[in-house]
N, C-alpha and C positions, 0 to 999 in steps of 0.2 A: 503491500500499499504504500503510495508518496504519500510526501507528507501536508502538502495540504488536505488530503481524502483524510488524512490521517488525524485531526484537528478539526476538524469542518465532524467528522465524527465522533470521535468525544464531545463536542458541542453540544451535536442530534441529541447521544444517550443521557447527557446529564440534566439537557432543556426536556426529553420526554418526560422523565424520570419523576420533576422542580414539575409538569407538568400534570399527571399525576397525584402530585400531594395536595394538588390544589383539586383537579375536578372528584378526584374520590374520597374526601372527607369520610365516610363512611366503609369505605375498605380496604384504612393501613390498619387497622388492630390496634392503632396506637397515637399516640403524641404526632404531633408536626416535625418540628426533632428531632424521634426520632427514624424517623421516616426518612429525613432528609440527608441523614446519618451519613447513609450509604452510600445514594447520590454526592456527598463531599466524599468520604472516604473514596470512590474509584474518581473521580475529579482530579483528586489530589493528585494522586499516584500517575494521572494523564499529563497530566501539570507536569511531573520528573520528569515524565519522559518527552518529552517537550522541552522541560530545560536542556538538556540531555540531545541534543538535536544538532549533530554540526551548523560549523558558520556556513556552509555552501547549504544545507537541508533550511534554516534560516531565511537565509536571503531569498532563497525560492518562495517561501512564504510571504516574505516581508515587500517582492517584489511584485505583487498583485494587490494591487488599495482594498480589494475588493476579501481578500483574507488577512490583511492584516488587518482594515478594519472591522471585519467578524472576530478576529481575536482579539481584539479589545473591546469588545463587546464582551465575549463569551468571559473573556476574566471578571468584567471587572460586577458581568449577572457573579459568576462566583463567590467571589466576594460579598456581595449581598449577600450570600441565601449563607455563607460561610459567617456573614456577622450576626444574621438573624440565629442560627444557631447556638451561638454562642451567647445569645443575651437574653436573659432565662423569660421572655415572654410566653403567655398562657396561652394552649393551641390558637387559638381563634388567632391572636393575638400574629403568632408568628403565619398562621397561615393570612390571613390580611398586608404582613410586611414582606413575603416571599410572593404574593400576585404582584402586591407594589411594583414588586424587581422584577419579576417576569413580562409585568406590561410596561417596564421601562426598554428594556431588552429586545421584544417586541416592534418599538413604535423602532428601535434601533436598525432592527431587523433589517422590518418594513422597509429602507431605502434602498434593497440590496437583494431584494425577491421580483424581478419582475414577469409579475402574475402573469399581462396579459399578453407578452409575448416570448412567451417560454422558450424556450429552447432544449433540443437532448445534454448541450454542455449543461445548462440552468441546472435541469434536473440533477444531474449528473455531479454537480457539485457542491448544493446543498442534500445531496443524499436522498433525494427521493429515491422508491424502490419498486423494477422495475415487472411487470405483472403483462408477462409474453399472455397469460391466456386471453386478457378484455386491452391487450395496447394498447396499456397504462401505466402511469408513471402512482405510486401510489405513494400521499404527502404524508412526508413525516410525523406524529400528534404533536408536540409544541405550536406547531406552525398552524394547528386549529382556527384561531383568534383572526392570524392576519390573512383567511382568503377573501378575496371581493367578493359581494355582491354580484350577481348576473357571469358573475363565468362560468364556462359549459363543465363539469366534474362526474365519472361513469361512473356508480358504483360495483364492487367486485360481481358482481350479478351480474354487468354490465347495462344497468336500468340508468337512465340519464338524470344530476339531482338537481334537486330546484334549487338554485340559493337567489332566489328573488328578493331571499328575505335574509336573518339569519336563525332562520328556523333549524338548517340542516346542521346547523351547529349542535342542536342538541341530541343530535344522534350521535358521538364523539366513538363508537363501533373505532376499535383501533385490535390490532395483533401484532405482537412482535412490532411493536412502535411506529405503526403505519398506520392510517387511517383507514377504514376500508373502504374509500374510494378516493378518486385520484382524477388524473386531467391527461390529455392527446397530447403528444406534442409530434408537429411534424414535419 
C-alpha cells in the first residue's frame, strides 16, 4: 500500500469508529470514553507508523495539497477526540464533544470531495469500496453527513436512493465501514 493510501485508510478507519460512537449510542454497551479508547489506541499506533515514514515517503504525501490538508485535518480531529477522552466528561457531554469535533472535521473535509463530478481516482483516493456486482462505489460510513441532496445513489440491491432530502441518511445501514449504497462513476 502506498503511503498516501495508508494515511487515508488510517483516517477512514478512525473516522468510521467515531461515527459509530455518535450514531449508535445504545450499541456501545458502555460510555463514550470507553468506546473511543480503542479508536484512539489504533490511531495512535498508526500515527507512530506514519512518523516512521522515510523522508521520501513524507515528501510524497506532502507534495499533494489535498493529502497534506487531509493529514492536517486528521491530526486535528485525532487531537480533539483524544482531548475529549482525557477530560472526565459525562457520557452525554463526551458524545456532544465528539459530535462537535466530527462536524468540524467534516466541514474541513468537505472542501476536498468532488461529489458532483467524482472520478474513479477520487473514489480510490477516498477509499470508496468498489461493488463489482452493481458497478458502484460504496461510500465510507463516516462520510454519510457529507452526501449532498440530489446526487444519484444506488443501493447494493441495485435500487436508486431518493436523496431529495436528508431522510435517506436515516438508513445508515453499513457493513465493514461502508454504506449499503454508493455512486456510479463514468
